[in-house]
C-alpha positions as CSV (number, residue, x, y, z in Angstrom):
1,M,-4.2,29.0,-0.7
2,S,-0.5,29.9,-0.1
3,E,2.2,27.6,-1.4
4,R,3.9,26.6,1.8
5,T,3.1,26.5,5.6
6,A,6.1,26.4,7.9
7,E,5.9,23.9,10.8
8,S,6.3,26.8,13.3
9,Q,3.3,28.8,12.0
10,T,-0.1,28.9,13.5
11,V,-2.8,28.4,10.8
12,L,-6.5,28.7,10.9
13,L,-8.5,26.8,8.3
14,R,-12.2,27.9,8.1
15,R,-15.4,27.7,6.1
16,G,-15.1,24.0,5.2
17,E,-16.0,20.6,6.5
18,V,-13.5,19.1,9.0
19,H,-13.7,15.4,9.4
20,S,-13.1,15.1,13.2
21,P,-14.7,12.9,15.9
22,A,-14.0,15.7,18.3
23,D,-16.8,17.7,16.6
24,P,-18.9,16.0,13.9
25,F,-20.0,19.4,12.7
26,A,-16.6,21.2,12.7
27,T,-16.1,23.7,10.0
28,A,-12.7,25.1,11.2
29,M,-9.4,23.9,12.6
30,V,-6.3,25.5,14.1
31,V,-2.9,24.0,13.6
32,E,0.0,25.1,15.8
33,R,3.6,23.8,16.0
34,G,2.9,20.9,13.8
35,Q,-0.1,19.7,15.7
36,V,-3.9,20.1,15.6
37,A,-4.6,22.7,18.3
38,W,-8.4,23.1,18.0
39,V,-11.4,22.0,15.9
40,G,-14.8,23.6,16.1
41,S,-17.5,25.8,14.5
42,E,-17.1,28.7,12.2
43,G,-18.5,31.1,14.8
44,A,-16.0,30.0,17.4
45,A,-13.1,30.4,14.9
46,D,-13.4,34.2,15.1
47,A,-11.6,34.0,18.5
48,F,-8.5,32.7,16.8
49,A,-8.5,35.0,13.8
50,D,-6.2,37.7,15.2
51,G,-3.6,35.4,16.7
52,V,-2.6,33.2,13.7
53,D,0.0,33.6,11.0
54,E,-2.2,32.4,8.2
55,V,-5.9,32.0,7.5
56,V,-6.9,29.4,4.9
57,D,-10.4,29.9,3.4
58,L,-11.5,26.4,2.6
59,D,-14.5,27.6,0.5
60,G,-16.5,24.6,1.4
61,A,-13.7,22.0,0.9
62,L,-13.4,18.9,3.0
63,V,-10.5,18.4,5.5
64,T,-9.6,14.9,6.5
65,P,-6.6,13.1,8.0
66,A,-3.9,12.4,5.4
67,F,-4.0,8.9,4.2
68,T,-1.4,6.3,5.1
69,D,-0.4,3.7,2.5
70,A,0.7,0.7,4.6
71,H,2.5,-1.2,1.8
72,V,4.6,0.5,-0.9
73,H,7.7,-0.1,-2.9
74,T,8.7,3.5,-3.4
75,T,11.6,3.3,-5.9
76,A,9.7,0.7,-8.0
77,T,6.7,3.0,-8.0
78,G,8.8,5.9,-9.2
79,L,10.4,3.8,-11.9
80,A,6.9,2.7,-13.1
81,L,5.8,6.4,-13.1
82,T,8.9,7.4,-15.2
83,G,9.4,4.2,-17.1
84,L,7.5,1.6,-19.1
85,D,4.0,0.8,-17.7
86,L,2.3,-2.2,-19.3
87,S,-0.7,-2.3,-17.0
88,A,-3.1,-0.9,-19.6
89,A,-1.8,-3.0,-22.5
90,P,-4.9,-4.9,-23.8
91,S,-3.0,-7.6,-25.6
92,L,0.3,-9.3,-26.1
93,E,0.8,-7.5,-29.4
94,A,0.1,-4.1,-27.8
95,A,2.6,-4.9,-25.0
96,L,5.3,-5.7,-27.5
97,D,4.6,-2.5,-29.4
98,L,5.0,-0.5,-26.2
99,V,8.3,-2.4,-25.5
100,R,9.6,-1.6,-29.0
101,D,8.7,2.1,-28.7
102,F,10.2,2.4,-25.2
103,A,13.5,0.8,-26.3
104,A,13.7,3.2,-29.2
105,A,13.0,6.2,-27.0
106,R,15.6,5.2,-24.3
107,P,18.8,4.5,-26.3
108,N,21.2,5.2,-23.4
109,D,19.6,3.1,-20.7
110,R,21.9,0.3,-19.6
111,V,18.9,-1.9,-18.7
112,L,15.3,-1.3,-19.9
113,L,12.8,-1.5,-17.0
114,G,9.1,-2.2,-17.3
115,H,6.2,-3.4,-15.2
116,G,2.6,-4.3,-15.1
117,W,2.0,-7.0,-17.8
118,D,-0.9,-9.3,-17.0
119,S,-1.3,-12.1,-19.5
120,A,-4.4,-13.4,-17.6
121,R,-6.3,-10.5,-19.1
122,W,-4.9,-10.9,-22.6
123,P,-6.6,-12.8,-25.5
124,G,-4.7,-16.1,-25.6
125,G,-3.5,-15.7,-22.1
126,R,0.2,-16.1,-22.7
127,P,3.1,-13.8,-21.8
128,P,5.8,-12.7,-24.3
129,T,8.5,-15.1,-25.1
130,R,12.2,-14.3,-24.7
131,A,12.6,-14.4,-28.5
132,E,9.8,-11.8,-28.9
133,L,11.4,-9.5,-26.3
134,D,14.8,-9.9,-27.9
135,A,13.4,-8.8,-31.2
136,A,11.5,-5.9,-29.7
137,T,14.5,-4.5,-27.9
138,G,17.1,-5.2,-30.5
139,G,18.9,-7.6,-28.1
140,R,19.2,-5.2,-25.2
141,P,18.8,-6.1,-21.5
142,L,15.2,-5.9,-20.5
143,Y,13.3,-6.7,-17.2
144,L,9.5,-6.8,-17.3
145,S,7.9,-7.6,-14.0
146,R,4.4,-9.1,-13.9
147,I,1.7,-7.0,-12.3
148,D,2.1,-8.9,-9.0
149,V,5.9,-8.5,-9.1
150,H,6.4,-12.2,-8.3
151,S,7.5,-13.2,-11.7
152,A,9.1,-11.5,-14.7
153,V,10.0,-12.0,-18.4
154,V,13.4,-10.9,-19.6
155,T,15.7,-10.8,-22.6
156,T,18.7,-13.0,-23.3
157,A,21.0,-10.1,-22.6
158,L,19.6,-9.7,-19.1
159,L,20.0,-13.4,-18.4
160,D,23.7,-13.0,-19.4
161,L,24.1,-10.1,-17.0
162,A,22.6,-12.2,-14.2
163,S,24.8,-15.2,-15.2
164,L,21.8,-17.4,-15.8
165,G,21.4,-19.9,-18.6
166,R,19.0,-19.8,-21.4
167,V,15.7,-19.9,-19.4
168,D,12.4,-19.5,-21.1
169,G,9.0,-18.5,-19.7
170,P,8.3,-16.2,-16.7
171,L,11.0,-16.5,-14.1
172,T,10.0,-17.1,-10.4
173,A,11.7,-17.7,-7.1
174,D,15.6,-17.6,-7.1
175,A,15.8,-17.0,-10.9
176,H,13.5,-14.0,-10.6
177,H,15.5,-12.6,-7.7
178,A,18.7,-12.9,-9.7
179,V,17.4,-11.1,-12.8
180,R,15.7,-8.4,-10.6
181,A,19.0,-7.8,-8.8
182,A,20.9,-7.5,-12.0
183,A,18.3,-5.1,-13.5
184,L,18.1,-2.8,-10.4
185,G,21.8,-3.0,-10.0
186,A,22.0,-1.1,-13.4
187,V,20.0,1.8,-12.1
188,T,22.3,4.7,-11.3
189,P,22.1,6.5,-7.9
190,A,20.7,9.6,-9.8
191,Q,18.0,7.5,-11.5
192,R,17.1,6.0,-8.1
193,V,16.7,9.4,-6.4
194,E,14.7,10.7,-9.4
195,A,12.3,7.8,-9.1
196,Q,12.0,8.2,-5.3
197,R,11.2,11.9,-5.6
198,A,8.6,11.1,-8.4
199,A,6.9,8.6,-6.2
200,L,6.8,10.8,-3.1
201,A,5.5,13.8,-5.1
202,H,2.8,11.6,-6.6
203,A,1.8,10.3,-3.2
204,A,1.6,13.9,-1.8
205,A,-0.6,14.9,-4.7
206,L,-3.0,12.2,-3.7
207,G,-3.4,13.2,-0.1
208,I,-1.0,10.5,1.2
209,G,0.9,11.7,4.2
210,T,2.7,8.5,5.2
211,L,4.1,5.6,3.3
212,H,5.2,2.2,4.7
213,E,8.2,1.3,2.6
214,C,8.6,-2.5,2.2
215,G,12.2,-3.1,1.3
216,G,14.5,-6.1,1.6
217,P,17.5,-7.8,0.1
218,E,15.4,-9.7,-2.4
219,I,13.3,-6.6,-3.4
220,S,15.6,-3.7,-3.5
221,S,18.9,-3.0,-1.8
222,E,20.3,-1.5,1.4
223,D,21.4,1.6,-0.5
224,D,18.0,2.0,-1.9
225,F,16.3,1.6,1.5
226,T,18.6,3.9,3.5
227,G,18.7,6.4,0.7
228,L,14.9,6.6,0.7
229,L,14.7,7.1,4.5
230,R,17.4,9.8,4.3
231,L,15.6,11.6,1.4
232,A,12.3,11.5,3.2
233,A,13.9,12.9,6.4
234,E,15.7,15.8,4.5
235,E,13.1,16.9,2.0
236,A,9.5,18.1,2.3
237,G,7.2,15.2,1.4
238,P,5.3,12.2,2.9
239,R,6.7,10.5,6.0
240,V,8.3,7.2,5.2
241,V,8.3,4.3,7.7
242,G,10.7,1.6,6.6
243,Y,10.4,-2.2,7.0
244,W,13.3,-4.4,6.0
245,A,12.4,-8.0,5.0
246,E,15.3,-10.0,6.4
247,Q,15.6,-12.5,9.3
248,D,18.7,-10.7,10.5
249,V,17.0,-8.6,13.2
250,D,20.2,-6.7,14.1
251,R,20.7,-5.7,10.5
252,A,17.2,-4.4,10.2
253,R,17.7,-2.2,13.2
254,E,21.1,-0.9,11.9
255,L,19.3,0.1,8.7
256,G,16.8,2.2,10.6
257,A,13.8,-0.1,10.0
258,A,10.8,-0.1,12.2
259,G,10.7,-3.9,11.8
260,A,12.3,-6.9,10.2
261,A,9.0,-7.2,8.4
262,G,7.1,-6.3,5.2
263,D,7.8,-8.6,2.3
264,L,9.6,-11.3,4.2
265,F,8.2,-14.0,1.9
266,V,6.4,-17.0,3.2
267,D,5.1,-17.6,-0.3
268,G,4.5,-15.8,-3.6
269,A,1.4,-14.6,-5.4
270,L,-1.7,-16.2,-6.9
271,G,-1.2,-14.6,-10.4
272,S,2.2,-16.2,-10.7
273,H,1.1,-19.5,-9.3
274,T,3.6,-19.1,-6.4
275,A,1.2,-18.5,-3.5
276,C,1.3,-21.5,-1.2
277,L,-2.0,-23.4,-1.1
278,H,-3.3,-26.4,0.8
279,Q,-5.0,-27.7,-2.4
280,P,-3.7,-27.5,-6.0
281,Y,-4.5,-24.6,-8.2
282,A,-7.5,-24.9,-10.4
283,D,-5.4,-24.2,-13.5
284,A,-2.1,-25.9,-12.5
285,E,-1.2,-29.2,-10.9
286,H,0.7,-28.0,-7.9
287,T,0.2,-25.9,-4.7
288,G,2.7,-23.1,-5.3
289,L,5.9,-22.3,-3.4
290,A,6.7,-22.1,0.3
291,Y,9.8,-20.0,1.3
292,L,9.4,-20.1,5.1
293,D,7.9,-22.7,7.4
294,A,6.3,-22.4,10.8
295,V,9.6,-23.1,12.6
296,A,11.3,-20.2,10.8
297,V,8.4,-17.9,11.5
298,A,8.4,-18.8,15.2
299,A,12.2,-18.1,15.4
300,H,11.8,-14.7,13.7
301,V,8.8,-13.6,15.7
302,A,10.5,-14.5,19.0
303,A,13.7,-12.7,18.0
304,C,11.9,-9.6,16.9
305,T,9.8,-9.6,20.1
306,E,12.9,-9.9,22.3
307,A,14.6,-7.1,20.3
308,G,11.6,-4.8,20.5
309,L,11.0,-4.7,16.8
310,Q,8.0,-5.6,14.7
311,A,8.1,-8.9,12.8
312,G,6.0,-9.3,9.7
313,F,5.5,-11.6,6.7
314,H,4.2,-11.7,3.2
315,A,1.6,-14.5,3.2
316,I,-1.1,-14.9,0.6
317,G,-2.1,-18.6,0.2
318,D,-4.0,-20.4,2.9
319,A,-1.1,-22.7,3.6
320,A,1.3,-19.7,4.0
321,V,-1.1,-18.0,6.3
322,R,-1.4,-21.2,8.4
323,A,2.4,-21.4,8.7
324,V,2.4,-17.8,10.0
325,V,-0.3,-18.5,12.5
326,E,1.4,-21.7,13.7
327,G,4.7,-19.9,14.0
328,V,3.3,-17.0,15.9
329,R,1.6,-19.4,18.3
330,A,4.9,-21.2,19.0
331,A,6.7,-17.8,19.6
332,A,3.9,-16.8,22.0
333,E,4.5,-20.0,24.0
334,K,8.2,-19.1,24.2
335,V,8.2,-15.4,25.0
336,G,4.7,-14.9,26.2
337,L,1.4,-14.0,24.6
338,A,1.2,-10.5,26.1
339,R,4.6,-9.6,24.7
340,V,3.7,-10.9,21.2
341,R,0.4,-8.9,21.2
342,A,2.2,-5.7,22.4
343,A,4.7,-5.9,19.5
344,R,1.9,-5.5,16.9
345,H,3.4,-7.9,14.4
346,R,2.1,-7.7,10.8
347,V,1.0,-9.9,8.0
348,E,1.0,-8.4,4.5
349,H,-1.8,-9.3,2.1
350,A,-3.3,-12.2,4.1
351,E,-5.8,-13.0,1.3
352,M,-6.8,-16.6,1.8
353,L,-8.1,-16.7,5.4
354,T,-10.3,-19.1,7.2
355,P,-12.4,-18.5,10.4
356,E,-9.6,-20.3,12.3
357,T,-6.8,-18.1,11.0
358,I,-8.9,-15.0,11.4
359,A,-9.5,-15.9,15.1
360,A,-5.7,-16.5,15.5
361,F,-5.0,-13.0,14.1
362,A,-7.2,-11.5,16.7
363,E,-5.7,-13.7,19.5
364,F,-2.2,-12.6,18.7
365,G,-2.9,-9.0,17.9
366,L,-1.6,-9.4,14.3
367,T,-2.3,-6.4,12.0
368,A,-3.7,-7.4,8.6
369,S,-1.9,-5.1,6.1
370,V,-4.2,-5.6,3.1
371,Q,-4.9,-4.2,-0.3
372,P,-8.6,-3.8,-1.3
373,A,-7.6,-2.9,-4.9
374,F,-6.5,-6.5,-5.4
375,D,-10.2,-7.6,-5.2
376,A,-11.2,-4.7,-7.5
377,L,-8.6,-5.9,-10.1
378,W,-8.7,-9.6,-9.7
379,G,-12.0,-10.5,-8.0
380,G,-15.4,-11.4,-9.4
381,E,-16.7,-14.4,-11.3
382,D,-14.5,-13.8,-14.3
383,G,-11.4,-12.6,-12.5
384,M,-8.0,-14.0,-12.0
385,Y,-8.8,-15.3,-8.6
386,T,-11.5,-17.5,-10.0
387,A,-9.2,-18.7,-12.8
388,R,-6.5,-19.7,-10.3
389,L,-8.7,-21.1,-7.5
390,G,-12.1,-21.9,-8.9
391,A,-15.3,-19.9,-7.9
392,E,-15.7,-21.5,-4.4
393,R,-12.3,-20.7,-3.1
394,A,-12.2,-17.3,-4.9
395,R,-15.3,-16.1,-3.0
396,T,-13.4,-16.5,0.3
397,L,-10.6,-14.1,-0.5
398,N,-10.0,-10.8,1.2
399,P,-12.7,-11.1,3.9
400,F,-12.4,-7.6,5.3
401,A,-15.8,-7.7,7.1
402,A,-15.0,-10.9,9.0
403,L,-11.6,-9.5,10.0
404,L,-13.3,-6.4,11.5
405,R,-15.9,-8.4,13.3
406,A,-13.2,-10.5,14.9
407,G,-11.4,-7.3,16.1
408,V,-8.4,-7.7,13.8
409,P,-6.6,-4.4,13.2
410,L,-6.7,-3.4,9.5
411,A,-4.2,-1.2,7.7
412,F,-4.9,-0.5,4.0
413,G,-2.3,-0.1,1.3
414,S,-1.7,-0.4,-2.4
415,D,1.4,-2.6,-2.8
416,S,2.3,0.0,-5.4
417,P,3.4,-0.5,-8.2
418,V,1.3,-3.7,-8.1
419,T,-1.8,-1.5,-7.9
420,P,-1.5,2.3,-8.2
421,L,-1.4,4.7,-5.3
422,D,-5.1,5.6,-5.1
423,P,-6.4,6.1,-1.5
424,W,-10.1,7.0,-2.2
425,G,-10.2,4.2,-4.8
426,T,-8.9,1.8,-2.2
427,V,-11.7,2.9,0.2
428,R,-14.2,2.4,-2.5
429,A,-12.9,-1.0,-3.3
430,A,-13.3,-2.2,0.3
431,A,-16.8,-0.7,0.6
432,F,-17.9,-2.2,-2.7
433,H,-16.0,-5.5,-2.5
434,R,-16.9,-7.8,-5.4
435,T,-18.1,-10.4,-2.8
436,P,-20.8,-8.5,-0.9
437,E,-20.4,-10.3,2.4
438,H,-16.8,-9.0,2.6
439,R,-17.8,-5.4,2.3
440,V,-17.2,-2.9,5.1
441,S,-18.6,0.6,5.6
442,V,-17.0,3.6,3.9
443,R,-16.2,4.9,7.4
444,A,-14.5,1.7,8.5
445,A,-12.5,1.6,5.2
446,F,-11.5,5.2,5.6
447,T,-10.3,4.5,9.2
448,A,-8.2,1.5,8.0
449,H,-6.5,3.8,5.4
450,T,-5.8,6.6,7.9
451,R,-5.7,5.7,11.5
452,G,-5.1,2.0,10.8
453,G,-1.7,2.7,9.2
454,W,-0.6,4.7,12.3
455,R,-1.8,2.0,14.6
456,A,0.2,-0.6,12.6
457,I,3.4,1.2,13.6
458,G,2.4,1.5,17.2
459,R,0.9,5.0,17.2
460,D,-2.6,5.4,18.6
461,D,-2.5,9.2,18.7
462,A,-2.4,9.9,15.0
463,G,-4.4,9.6,11.8
464,I,-7.2,11.5,13.4
465,L,-8.0,15.3,13.6
466,V,-8.2,16.0,17.3
467,P,-6.3,18.4,19.5
468,G,-2.8,17.0,20.2
469,A,-2.6,14.8,17.1
470,P,0.0,15.4,14.4
471,A,-1.2,17.9,11.8
472,D,-1.2,15.5,8.9
473,Y,-4.2,16.4,6.8
474,A,-5.5,16.8,3.3
475,V,-7.9,19.2,1.8
476,W,-10.4,17.9,-0.8
477,R,-12.7,19.2,-3.5
478,T,-15.6,16.8,-3.4
479,D,-19.4,16.5,-4.0
480,E,-21.9,16.0,-1.2
481,L,-20.9,14.3,2.0
482,V,-23.0,11.4,3.2
483,V,-23.3,9.5,6.5
484,Q,-23.6,5.7,6.2
485,A,-26.6,4.2,8.0
486,P,-26.2,1.2,10.4
487,D,-27.6,-1.2,7.8
488,D,-24.9,-0.1,5.3
489,R,-27.3,1.8,3.1
490,V,-26.0,5.2,2.2
491,A,-28.3,8.0,3.5
492,R,-28.0,11.2,1.5
493,W,-27.8,13.9,4.1
494,S,-24.8,16.0,5.0
495,T,-23.5,15.4,8.5
496,D,-27.0,14.7,9.8
497,P,-27.5,15.7,13.4
498,R,-29.1,12.3,14.2
499,S,-25.9,10.5,13.3
500,G,-23.3,12.4,15.4
501,T,-20.8,11.2,12.8
502,P,-18.8,13.3,10.4
503,G,-19.7,12.7,6.7
504,L,-17.5,11.3,4.0
505,P,-17.7,11.6,0.2
506,D,-20.2,9.5,-1.7
507,L,-17.9,6.8,-3.2
508,T,-20.6,4.9,-5.1
509,P,-19.0,3.5,-8.3
510,G,-19.5,5.8,-11.2
511,R,-19.2,9.0,-9.1
512,D,-16.1,11.1,-9.3
513,L,-13.5,10.6,-6.5
514,P,-12.4,13.6,-4.4
515,V,-9.6,15.8,-5.8
516,C,-6.7,16.7,-3.5
517,L,-6.1,20.4,-3.1
518,R,-3.5,20.5,-0.4
519,T,-1.6,17.9,1.7
520,V,0.1,18.9,5.0
521,V,2.4,16.7,7.1
522,G,3.4,17.8,10.5
523,G,2.0,21.3,9.8
524,R,4.2,21.6,6.7
525,T,2.5,21.9,3.3
526,I,4.0,19.3,0.9
527,F,1.5,19.7,-1.9
528,V,-0.7,22.5,-3.3
529,R,-2.7,21.9,-6.4
530,P,-1.8,24.5,-9.0
531,G,-4.3,27.3,-9.1
532,E,-5.5,26.8,-5.5
């Protein structure tokens, strides 16, 4: 395969498997002027061979729409890729060793940055103390975000930078926002761009063609947000759609955001005991934190609807989701249900749902922007969800099948760096949910991670390989393709004629995931695996 395909070229891909509803048995595709021009059979492809600029021999590879990750923190992802990653630390002692080694290796960093610790999975279950971190860093400023990014542990020197007192234990809410701002404020513009490029390149290598950046004043900065949008527009890489989590609708528009949405916090996260619940946590005598109520939600949804922008909220706990639903209902009564539905407002995470809130999502046309990897990481009888909520409530989380049955639009993402960019792993996590009644078919999960992300930004003509659609696609080396039977059993035949449905890789746990060979966005190649 060649290294780069210009947007203006006409390209014929042949001798592969093209995942297209236009032709379930397609083995070839023509791309012209950044769009899919034709899909069909190998024999019919001969008619195009003389009129193209490039012929790509797929050699049996699979071609699919490029993935869309509907919830990403790009700079933080890049900093995790290039910085200290504690997600694999098996114990507190191992985490402290990693901090000590990282500090020694980065003597010139103004602030040491790390991410991914999860004391819930460590023997003893406790996070590092400030004194332990002071000792490990030699007294330097250090910011370590918990895996859910809703709390952090820091050193005394960083507390001083943030003008906070001697606070012990994981920081949440305003204290966390203050130390995060101080830590990220020490990142130089050059470091930020390096991190953004690293994240975008990593996404491209995984077959991700579009990222939904979730920025905001409590998460990153205006410079970070606008710089990322500018970088993505100027350099070859994944598309970036920006969401700015602020209630100032005019400011979101000025910054180039698609919506005043994303991580506009209604509550926090379960792991940090900050998700807002109706009933107390199983392992704490409180119900979490509420940052916005239904009145504030209603005002924001109405303002965004009137302005022609998407509204959206971070809501995880059942009380937070209820506040969103009540607020959207009040906004619909003010500006009209049809206008609210047409705006395609979003709810990020939406983990603790009830039949009533699911029905409300469907009624108001709310997109559920969800992360199946959360269940893979924290679900199950012995997982963090059960520790925080008890087994009965934990079994209700992330009910993807019920959302689909109700007609709620799904868009899949990673919330990276909370969980890694891993599109096929995300599809597998949804299809093999730890709670069987919440599982969806591989095909439905794949659609939510491709076309679902485009629909979430108001585009119904993309995320699918049909003539006229944007030529955003990925080429994969994979094992056999399978077609999922109606009863959700996996039938092992390749694009069986009886199904009329294009096949997808077998994602049964234990099998290797597909390997990305090439990623193309708008007809422009943004990644080619070395040696291909």
